[in-house]
C-alpha positions as CSV (number, residue, x, y, z in Angstrom):
1,M,36.7,-5.1,-12.8
2,K,35.3,-7.8,-10.5
3,V,33.2,-6.4,-7.6
4,V,33.3,-8.1,-4.3
5,L,31.3,-6.9,-1.4
6,E,33.5,-7.4,1.9
7,K,33.0,-7.0,5.6
8,K,33.9,-3.2,5.5
9,D,31.1,-2.6,3.0
10,A,28.3,-4.0,5.3
11,G,27.5,-0.8,7.0
12,D,26.6,0.8,3.7
13,W,23.5,-1.4,3.2
14,C,20.3,-0.8,5.1
15,Y,17.1,-3.0,5.5
16,R,14.5,-2.2,3.1
17,G,12.2,-5.3,3.5
18,E,11.9,-8.9,2.8
19,G,9.9,-11.7,1.3
20,A,9.9,-15.3,1.9
21,I,13.1,-15.9,0.0
22,N,15.2,-12.9,0.0
23,L,16.2,-9.8,2.2
24,V,16.2,-6.5,0.3
25,L,18.9,-4.0,1.3
26,A,19.3,-0.5,-0.1
27,Y,22.7,1.4,-0.6
28,S,23.3,4.3,1.7
29,G,27.0,4.8,1.1
30,S,28.8,7.2,-1.2
31,S,30.2,4.9,-4.0
32,P,28.9,5.8,-7.5
33,T,28.9,2.2,-8.4
34,F,26.1,1.3,-6.0
35,S,24.2,4.6,-5.7
36,G,20.6,4.0,-6.5
37,K,20.8,0.3,-6.1
38,I,19.5,-2.4,-3.9
39,I,20.6,-6.0,-3.2
40,R,18.5,-9.2,-2.8
41,V,20.2,-11.3,-0.2
42,P,19.2,-15.1,-0.1
43,K,17.8,-16.6,3.1
44,V,17.7,-20.0,4.4
45,P,15.0,-21.6,6.6
46,R,15.9,-22.1,10.3
47,N,14.4,-25.5,10.5
48,G,17.1,-26.8,8.2
49,S,20.2,-26.1,6.3
50,I,21.0,-25.9,2.6
51,K,23.3,-28.8,1.6
52,E,26.0,-27.8,-0.9
53,T,24.6,-30.2,-3.3
54,E,21.1,-28.5,-3.2
55,R,22.8,-25.0,-3.6
56,S,24.8,-26.0,-6.6
57,V,22.3,-27.5,-9.1
58,L,18.6,-28.0,-9.8
59,S,16.9,-31.4,-8.8
60,E,16.7,-34.0,-11.6
61,H,13.1,-33.4,-12.0
62,E,13.5,-29.6,-12.1
63,C,16.0,-30.0,-14.9
64,S,13.3,-32.1,-16.7
65,L,10.9,-29.2,-16.1
66,W,13.1,-26.6,-17.6
67,K,14.8,-28.6,-20.3
68,D,13.7,-26.3,-22.9
69,V,15.5,-23.3,-21.3
70,A,19.2,-24.2,-21.5
71,D,20.4,-21.1,-19.6
72,I,18.4,-22.3,-16.5
73,V,19.6,-26.1,-16.7
74,T,23.2,-25.3,-17.3
75,S,23.4,-22.6,-14.5
76,P,26.3,-23.4,-12.0
77,N,24.0,-22.8,-9.1
78,K,20.5,-21.9,-7.9
79,E,21.2,-18.1,-7.7
80,V,22.3,-17.9,-11.3
81,A,19.4,-20.2,-12.3
82,E,16.8,-17.9,-10.7
83,Q,18.5,-14.8,-12.5
84,M,18.2,-16.9,-15.8
85,Y,14.6,-17.6,-15.0
86,V,13.8,-13.9,-14.9
87,Q,15.8,-13.2,-18.0
88,C,14.7,-16.1,-20.1
89,V,11.0,-16.7,-18.9
90,M,9.5,-13.8,-17.1
91,I,10.9,-10.9,-19.3
92,P,9.5,-12.5,-22.6
93,L,6.1,-12.9,-20.9
94,L,5.9,-9.6,-19.0
95,G,8.0,-7.3,-21.2
96,S,11.5,-5.9,-20.9
97,E,10.3,-2.4,-20.1
98,F,8.6,-3.8,-16.8
99,V,11.3,-6.2,-15.6
100,D,14.9,-5.6,-14.3
101,P,16.7,-9.0,-14.3
102,G,19.6,-7.5,-12.2
103,V,23.1,-8.7,-12.1
104,K,24.9,-11.1,-9.8
105,I,27.9,-9.8,-7.6
106,L,30.2,-11.8,-5.4
107,V,29.9,-11.3,-1.5
108,S,32.1,-12.7,1.3
109,R,30.8,-14.9,3.9
110,E,31.9,-12.1,6.5
111,F,29.8,-9.5,4.5
112,L,26.7,-11.7,4.9
113,E,27.2,-12.5,8.6
114,L,27.7,-8.8,9.5
115,V,24.6,-7.7,7.4
116,E,22.6,-10.2,9.3
117,R,23.7,-8.8,12.7
118,N,23.1,-5.3,11.4
119,V,19.4,-5.7,10.3
120,L,18.3,-8.1,12.9
121,S,16.5,-5.6,15.0
122,Q,14.5,-4.2,12.0
123,R,13.1,-7.5,10.8
124,P,9.7,-8.7,11.8
125,G,9.9,-11.2,14.4
126,W,8.1,-14.0,12.7
127,R,10.4,-13.4,9.7
128,V,13.4,-13.8,12.0
129,S,12.0,-17.0,13.5
130,A,11.4,-18.5,10.1
131,A,14.7,-17.8,8.2
132,S,18.1,-16.3,8.4
133,V,20.6,-14.9,6.0
134,D,22.2,-17.7,3.8
135,C,25.7,-17.2,5.0
136,G,27.0,-19.9,2.6
137,A,26.0,-17.9,-0.6
138,D,28.7,-16.5,-2.7
139,S,26.7,-13.9,-4.5
140,V,23.7,-11.6,-4.2
141,L,21.5,-10.0,-7.0
142,L,22.3,-6.2,-7.6
143,M,19.3,-4.3,-8.9
144,S,18.2,-0.6,-9.7
145,D,16.3,0.8,-6.7
146,H,12.9,1.2,-8.4
147,S,11.6,3.4,-5.6
148,V,13.6,6.3,-7.2
149,F,14.5,7.4,-10.6
150,P,18.0,6.9,-11.9
151,Q,20.6,9.6,-10.9
152,G,21.5,12.1,-13.3
153,T,17.9,12.6,-14.9
154,S,16.0,13.6,-11.6
155,K,17.7,17.1,-11.1
156,G,16.8,16.9,-7.4
157,K,13.1,16.3,-8.0
158,P,11.2,14.4,-5.4
159,C,10.0,10.8,-6.2
160,L,6.9,9.0,-4.9
161,S,6.7,5.2,-5.1
162,V,4.2,2.8,-4.5
163,E,4.9,-0.9,-4.0
164,I,1.8,-3.1,-4.4
165,K,1.5,-6.8,-4.0
166,P,-1.5,-7.4,-6.2
167,K,-2.0,-11.2,-5.7
168,W,-4.5,-13.4,-7.7
169,G,-6.5,-11.3,-10.3
170,F,-8.8,-13.9,-11.5
171,L,-11.3,-16.7,-10.4
172,P,-10.3,-20.2,-11.4
173,S,-12.7,-22.3,-13.6
174,S,-11.0,-25.6,-13.8
175,S,-13.2,-28.6,-14.2
176,F,-10.7,-30.4,-11.9
177,I,-11.7,-28.4,-8.8
178,A,-13.7,-30.7,-6.7
179,D,-17.4,-30.1,-6.3
180,E,-17.1,-29.3,-2.5
181,N,-14.5,-26.7,-3.4
182,A,-16.7,-24.9,-6.0
183,I,-16.6,-21.8,-3.9
184,K,-13.2,-21.0,-5.3
185,K,-14.9,-20.2,-8.6
186,N,-16.9,-17.5,-6.8
187,V,-14.7,-15.9,-4.1
188,S,-11.2,-14.5,-4.7
189,R,-8.3,-16.5,-3.3
190,F,-7.1,-13.4,-1.4
191,K,-10.6,-13.0,0.4
192,M,-10.6,-16.6,1.5
193,H,-7.0,-16.6,2.6
194,Q,-7.7,-13.6,4.9
195,V,-9.9,-15.7,6.9
196,L,-7.4,-18.4,7.5
197,K,-4.6,-15.8,8.4
198,L,-7.1,-14.3,11.0
199,Q,-7.6,-17.6,12.6
200,Q,-3.7,-18.3,12.5
201,Q,-3.4,-14.8,14.1
202,K,-1.1,-13.8,11.1
203,I,-3.4,-10.7,10.8
204,Q,-5.5,-8.8,13.3
205,Q,-8.2,-7.5,10.8
206,L,-9.8,-8.8,7.7
207,S,-8.8,-6.7,4.7
208,E,-11.7,-5.3,2.4
209,Y,-9.2,-5.5,-0.5
210,D,-10.1,-7.7,-3.4
211,P,-7.7,-8.2,-6.3
212,L,-10.6,-8.8,-8.8
213,D,-11.3,-5.0,-8.3
214,L,-7.7,-3.9,-9.0
215,F,-7.5,-6.2,-12.0
216,S,-10.9,-5.2,-13.4
217,G,-10.0,-2.4,-15.8
218,S,-12.6,-0.1,-14.0
219,R,-11.5,3.0,-12.8
220,E,-14.1,3.1,-10.0
221,R,-13.1,-0.5,-8.9
222,I,-9.4,0.2,-9.0
223,H,-10.0,3.2,-6.8
224,K,-12.0,0.9,-4.3
225,A,-9.2,-1.6,-4.3
226,F,-6.5,0.9,-3.7
227,K,-8.5,2.7,-0.9
228,A,-8.9,-0.8,0.8
229,L,-5.2,-1.5,0.5
230,F,-4.6,1.9,2.2
231,A,-6.9,1.2,4.9
232,N,-5.3,-2.2,5.8
233,P,-2.0,-2.4,4.0
234,Q,-0.8,-5.7,5.7
235,N,2.1,-6.7,3.4
236,N,0.4,-5.7,0.2
237,L,1.1,-2.0,0.2
238,R,4.1,0.2,0.8
239,V,4.6,3.9,0.0
240,F,8.1,5.7,-0.4
241,L,9.1,9.2,-0.7
242,N,12.6,9.7,-2.0
243,S,13.2,6.0,-1.2
244,S,12.4,6.4,2.4
245,L,9.3,4.4,3.7
246,I,6.5,6.7,4.7
247,Y,3.5,4.2,4.7
248,G,3.1,0.5,5.1
249,G,5.3,-2.1,6.8
250,M,8.8,-3.6,6.5
251,G,7.7,-7.0,5.2
252,G,5.7,-8.4,8.1
253,G,2.4,-10.1,7.8
254,D,0.0,-7.6,9.4
255,Q,0.7,-3.8,9.3
256,G,-2.1,-2.0,10.9
257,T,-2.7,1.7,10.5
258,D,-3.7,4.4,13.0
259,S,-4.7,8.1,12.8
260,V,-1.2,9.2,13.5
261,K,0.4,7.3,10.7
262,V,-2.3,8.4,8.3
263,E,-1.9,12.0,9.1
264,A,1.9,11.8,8.8
265,F,1.4,10.2,5.5
266,K,-0.8,13.1,4.3
267,D,1.7,15.5,5.5
268,N,4.3,13.8,3.4
269,L,2.1,13.9,0.3
270,K,1.7,17.7,0.6
271,S,5.4,17.9,-0.3
272,F,4.8,16.0,-3.4
273,L,1.2,16.6,-4.7
274,H,-0.5,20.1,-5.1
275,G,-4.0,20.8,-4.1
276,E,-6.2,21.8,-1.5
277,N,-5.9,20.5,2.1
278,G,-7.8,17.5,2.7
279,L,-7.7,16.3,-0.9
280,H,-4.2,15.0,-1.1
281,K,-5.2,11.3,-0.3
282,R,-7.8,11.4,-2.9
283,N,-5.5,12.8,-5.6
284,F,-2.9,10.1,-4.6
285,V,-5.5,7.4,-5.2
286,N,-6.5,8.9,-8.5
287,L,-2.8,9.2,-9.5
288,V,-2.1,5.5,-8.8
289,G,-5.4,4.5,-10.6
290,E,-4.5,6.4,-13.6
291,A,-1.0,4.9,-13.7
292,I,-2.4,1.5,-13.7
293,L,-5.1,2.1,-16.4
294,K,-2.8,3.8,-18.7
295,S,0.3,1.5,-18.4
296,G,-1.6,-1.6,-18.9
297,V,0.8,-3.3,-16.5
298,L,-1.7,-5.4,-14.7
299,D,-3.1,-6.7,-18.0
300,R,0.2,-8.2,-18.6
301,L,0.5,-9.7,-15.2
302,L,-2.9,-11.2,-15.5
303,E,-2.2,-13.0,-18.7
304,V,0.7,-14.7,-17.0
305,Q,-1.3,-15.6,-13.9
306,K,-3.9,-17.4,-16.3
307,L,-1.2,-19.7,-17.4
308,D,-2.7,-21.7,-14.4
309,K,-5.5,-23.4,-16.4
310,F,-5.8,-26.5,-14.3
311,D,-5.6,-25.2,-10.7
312,V,-3.6,-26.8,-8.2
313,E,-6.3,-29.5,-7.8
314,G,-5.4,-30.5,-11.4
315,A,-1.8,-29.6,-11.6
316,I,-0.9,-31.8,-8.3
317,H,-1.8,-34.9,-10.3
318,A,0.6,-34.0,-13.1
319,Y,3.2,-33.5,-10.5
320,Y,3.1,-36.9,-9.0
321,D,3.5,-38.3,-12.6
322,I,6.5,-36.1,-13.2
323,V,8.3,-37.2,-10.1
324,S,7.2,-40.8,-10.7
325,Q,5.3,-41.3,-7.3
326,P,1.8,-42.7,-6.6
327,C,-0.6,-40.0,-6.5
328,K,-1.5,-39.2,-2.8
329,I,-4.5,-37.3,-3.8
330,C,-6.2,-40.3,-5.7
331,K,-5.1,-42.6,-2.9
332,D,-6.5,-40.5,0.0
333,S,-9.7,-39.9,-2.0
334,G,-10.1,-43.6,-2.9
335,E,-10.1,-42.4,-6.6
336,D,-9.0,-45.1,-9.3
337,R,-6.4,-43.2,-11.2
338,Q,-7.3,-45.1,-14.3
339,L,-11.2,-44.8,-14.0
340,G,-11.7,-41.7,-11.8
341,K,-12.2,-38.0,-12.4
342,Y,-8.5,-37.4,-12.8
343,S,-7.7,-40.4,-15.1
344,S,-7.3,-38.2,-18.1
345,L,-4.4,-36.2,-16.3
346,H,-2.7,-39.4,-15.4
347,S,-2.9,-40.8,-18.9
348,I,-1.4,-37.9,-20.9
349,P,2.2,-37.9,-22.1
350,V,4.9,-36.7,-19.6
351,D,5.5,-33.7,-21.8
352,E,2.1,-32.6,-21.1
353,S,2.5,-33.0,-17.5
354,L,5.6,-31.0,-17.5
355,K,3.9,-28.2,-19.4
356,I,1.0,-28.2,-16.9
357,V,3.4,-27.9,-13.8
358,R,5.6,-25.6,-15.6
359,D,2.9,-23.1,-16.5
360,Y,1.4,-23.4,-12.9
361,L,4.8,-22.6,-11.4
362,I,5.3,-19.6,-13.8
363,A,1.7,-18.4,-12.7
364,A,2.6,-18.8,-9.2
365,T,5.4,-16.2,-9.7
366,A,3.0,-13.9,-11.1
367,K,0.4,-14.3,-8.4
368,D,3.1,-13.7,-5.7
369,C,5.2,-10.8,-7.3
370,S,5.1,-7.0,-6.4
371,L,4.6,-4.0,-8.7
372,M,6.6,-0.9,-7.9
373,I,5.1,2.4,-9.7
374,S,7.2,5.5,-9.3
375,F,6.2,9.2,-10.0
376,R,8.2,12.4,-10.3
377,P,7.1,16.0,-11.3
378,R,7.8,16.9,-15.0
379,E,8.1,20.4,-16.3
380,D,6.6,21.4,-19.6
381,D,10.1,22.3,-21.0
382,D,11.8,19.0,-19.8
383,Q,12.7,17.4,-22.9
384,E,15.1,14.8,-21.3
385,S,12.8,12.4,-19.9
386,H,11.8,9.3,-21.9
387,Y,9.2,8.0,-19.4
388,R,5.4,7.8,-19.6
389,T,3.7,10.9,-18.4
390,I,0.4,11.3,-16.6
391,Y,-1.4,14.5,-16.2
392,L,-3.3,15.1,-13.0
393,D,-6.1,17.5,-13.6
394,A,-7.0,17.9,-9.8
395,T,-3.5,19.2,-9.1
396,K,-2.5,20.7,-12.6
397,Q,0.6,18.6,-12.4
398,R,2.4,16.5,-15.1
399,L,4.3,13.5,-13.8
400,D,6.7,11.0,-15.2
401,V,5.7,7.4,-14.3
402,K,7.7,4.2,-14.4
403,A,6.6,0.7,-13.5
404,F,8.6,-2.5,-12.7
405,F,7.8,-5.9,-11.5
406,I,9.9,-7.2,-8.6
407,D,10.2,-10.4,-6.5
408,L,9.8,-12.7,-9.7
409,D,11.3,-15.6,-7.9
410,M,11.4,-19.1,-9.5
411,K,9.2,-21.4,-7.5
412,P,10.6,-24.7,-6.6
413,L,9.1,-27.9,-8.1
414,N,8.8,-29.5,-4.6
415,N,6.5,-26.6,-3.4
416,M,3.7,-28.4,-5.3
417,E,2.5,-30.4,-2.3
418,Y,2.6,-27.4,-0.2
419,Y,0.7,-25.4,-2.5
420,Y,-2.0,-28.1,-2.6
421,E,-2.2,-28.5,1.2
422,L,-2.4,-24.7,1.6
423,D,-5.3,-24.4,-1.0
424,Q,-7.3,-27.0,1.0
425,K,-6.7,-25.2,4.3
426,I,-7.8,-21.9,2.8
427,V,-11.0,-23.3,1.3
428,K,-11.8,-25.3,4.4
429,S,-11.5,-22.3,6.8
430,Y,-13.6,-20.2,4.4
431,K,-16.3,-22.7,4.2
432,K,-16.6,-23.1,8.0
433,M,-17.1,-19.3,8.3
434,V,-19.8,-19.4,5.6
435,K,-21.4,-22.3,7.5
436,V,-21.6,-20.2,10.6
437,E,-23.1,-17.2,8.8
438,R,-25.7,-19.4,7.0
439,G,-26.6,-21.2,10.1
440,A,-27.3,-18.0,12.0
441,A,-29.2,-16.4,8.8
442,N,-31.3,-19.6,8.6
443,G,-32.4,-19.5,12.3
444,G,-31.0,-23.0,13.0
445,T,-28.7,-24.3,15.5
446,I,-25.0,-23.9,14.7
447,E,-23.5,-27.2,14.7
448,G,-20.7,-29.5,13.2
449,C,-17.1,-28.4,13.1
450,Y,-18.0,-25.2,15.1
451,G,-19.5,-27.0,17.9
452,D,-23.1,-26.2,19.4
453,S,-24.6,-22.9,20.8
454,S,-25.6,-23.4,24.4
455,V,-29.1,-22.4,23.4
456,G,-30.6,-23.0,19.9
457,V,-30.4,-19.9,17.6
458,M,-34.0,-19.3,16.9
459,S,-35.5,-16.2,15.3
460,N,-37.0,-14.0,18.0
461,F,-35.8,-15.9,20.8
462,I,-35.8,-13.9,24.0
463,F,-33.0,-14.8,26.4
464,A,-31.1,-13.9,29.5
465,V,-27.7,-15.3,28.6
466,W,-26.6,-16.6,25.2
467,T,-23.2,-18.3,24.7
468,L,-21.7,-19.4,21.3
469,N,-19.1,-22.1,21.9
470,F,-16.7,-23.0,19.1
471,T,-13.7,-25.3,18.8
472,T,-10.5,-23.3,19.3
473,D,-9.0,-23.9,15.9
474,C,-11.9,-21.8,14.3
475,S,-11.0,-18.7,16.3
476,F,-14.5,-17.4,16.0
477,A,-14.1,-15.1,18.9
478,R,-11.3,-13.3,17.1
479,L,-13.2,-13.4,13.7
480,M,-16.3,-11.7,15.4
481,M,-14.2,-9.0,17.2
482,N,-12.5,-8.3,13.9
483,S,-15.8,-8.0,12.1
484,W,-17.2,-5.7,14.7
485,T,-13.9,-3.4,14.5
486,S,-14.2,-3.4,10.7
487,L,-17.9,-2.2,11.0
488,G,-16.9,0.9,13.0
489,W,-17.0,-0.4,16.6
490,N,-13.7,1.2,17.2
491,T,-14.3,1.3,21.1
492,M,-13.8,-2.5,21.3
493,P,-10.0,-3.2,21.3
494,R,-8.0,-5.9,19.6
495,I,-7.6,-9.0,22.0
496,A,-4.7,-11.3,22.5
497,S,-5.1,-15.0,22.0
498,S,-5.5,-15.6,25.8
499,E,-7.3,-12.5,26.8
500,N,-10.7,-12.4,28.2
501,Y,-12.6,-9.2,27.3
502,S,-15.9,-7.8,28.6
503,I,-17.9,-4.8,27.6
504,S,-20.9,-3.4,29.4
505,G,-22.6,-0.4,30.8
506,S,-21.4,3.1,29.3
507,S,-18.7,1.4,27.2
508,L,-21.3,-0.7,25.6
509,L,-23.5,2.3,25.0
510,K,-20.6,4.2,23.4
511,V,-19.8,1.1,21.0
512,Q,-23.5,1.1,20.0
513,A,-23.4,4.9,19.4
514,E,-20.6,4.5,16.9
515,R,-22.7,2.7,14.6
516,D,-23.5,4.4,11.4
517,E,-26.8,4.4,9.4
518,N,-25.7,1.2,7.5
519,N,-25.1,-0.6,10.8
520,P,-27.8,0.4,13.2
521,P,-27.5,0.2,17.1
522,L,-27.9,-3.5,18.7
523,K,-30.6,-2.8,21.3
524,G,-31.4,-5.2,24.1
525,I,-27.8,-6.3,24.9
526,T,-26.4,-5.5,28.3
527,S,-23.1,-7.1,28.0
528,I,-20.7,-8.9,25.7
529,V,-17.9,-11.1,26.9
530,L,-15.3,-12.7,24.5
531,N,-12.9,-15.3,25.7
532,P,-10.5,-16.4,22.9
533,S,-8.8,-18.9,25.1
534,T,-12.1,-20.9,25.0
535,D,-13.2,-19.3,21.8
536,T,-16.6,-18.2,23.2
537,V,-18.7,-15.1,22.7
538,T,-21.3,-14.5,25.5
539,F,-24.1,-11.9,25.2
540,T,-26.4,-11.0,28.0
541,G,-29.7,-9.2,27.3
542,E,-33.0,-9.5,25.2
543,A,-31.9,-9.1,21.6
544,D,-32.5,-11.4,18.8
545,P,-29.4,-13.8,18.6
546,V,-29.8,-14.1,14.7
547,Y,-29.6,-10.2,14.4
548,I,-26.5,-10.2,16.6
549,V,-24.6,-12.8,14.5
């Protein structure tokens, strides 16, 4: 029987979250057909519309790219092509036990229009500004809700699920990375991107999470990574209890935490994990860590991510050959494509260029997907379950566990230029931050793209008023504020982009008193003024400027 979602069905679907390409809606109605299901609803950018020709087929160059996968090339529209991409490309790489390809079901335009109105108030503002529901689509992807176990086998048992967006789990080593960008070989992409996001005010605080820890295979480092995600989830961590969100955000960029949210989360954990009061969070971290280690699921993901052997700095050259365009990178750098560093990439057969770009885009899917890990209690006499089990010694509990990758979207070929430009922005912003830190540590005047200090930064310089001036795009005042907050200066509030904030007197003493043994009090400061509108930080007192920075 053909299933079509009509206008009357829109009220049964509630907002679960969203990514760049799709809205995710969970079923809340009474139909057995959709119980325990979600749908992925395509979005369209607000700065342009999808033409019917763009919706119906892949581009000519994309057909060349995926020519060896007939089910993708012959798909009647992009929605089907994306489903075939998961079925034919990602499942063989990641394993069928970890991937649910879903099924397409038809929807009416009226259903999509009403869904958009129903969920509008729940969507993050910046997501609303960026894209709307694609009301011209004729189908959506129906999938199992992996935040719960299938109906009929759970016997009313609770289900705890963790959604993690792991991001890049390795450091690139491509010889095509420019010498001036060599820092990419030593610092994870996520850590560098955090600096750019802070400067763009997409986040309010730098995360301590490093994907290299999560993918390390070390129990200690995995625990460290997960604790960092818990402390600052942003859009990289969400936790569900019986499919209801109990921690993390709804798909926005910056999702902060506070003591009230943390305590509420701990209370929810008590209904799922046994153990002494005060230890539920620790047991939760141990549980997730054991699931990651024993399932080997991240090892699979890392293998696919490492299909990117050339880095975007190499793959972009292959891209220009595929689309038969002059290489903008070689042109902008003055590089002779026949004689320069990248000549080898521009002289290979087109099939090799296609493989480089195809592997890069597959790796991009793996770098941007999410992992859903779900748990439910299991009794010793329960013979029905066919899932993996984990025994948590601290709580004396045996639990079923399942893991699935989600958001395995096919990346468009024309994203290649965007990926390259974003990569360069990320590296540039991070290098600027490092330059400031080194300038202060070396006791020299901070100059260049960050501007100059009004007084030279010299070791043991005694001063009355010291001001750091930086160009506004660097947002150093906000960066410094964030650093202080992350070090425990909780008295200092977050500041808006135009807000001028001053701290002195008893408030400053309180800030200094909050410092722990690893971050001793800063003596000799009588006031601190931050002015993000001019991007300046002014200290008054007799402290050493180098020590302050």
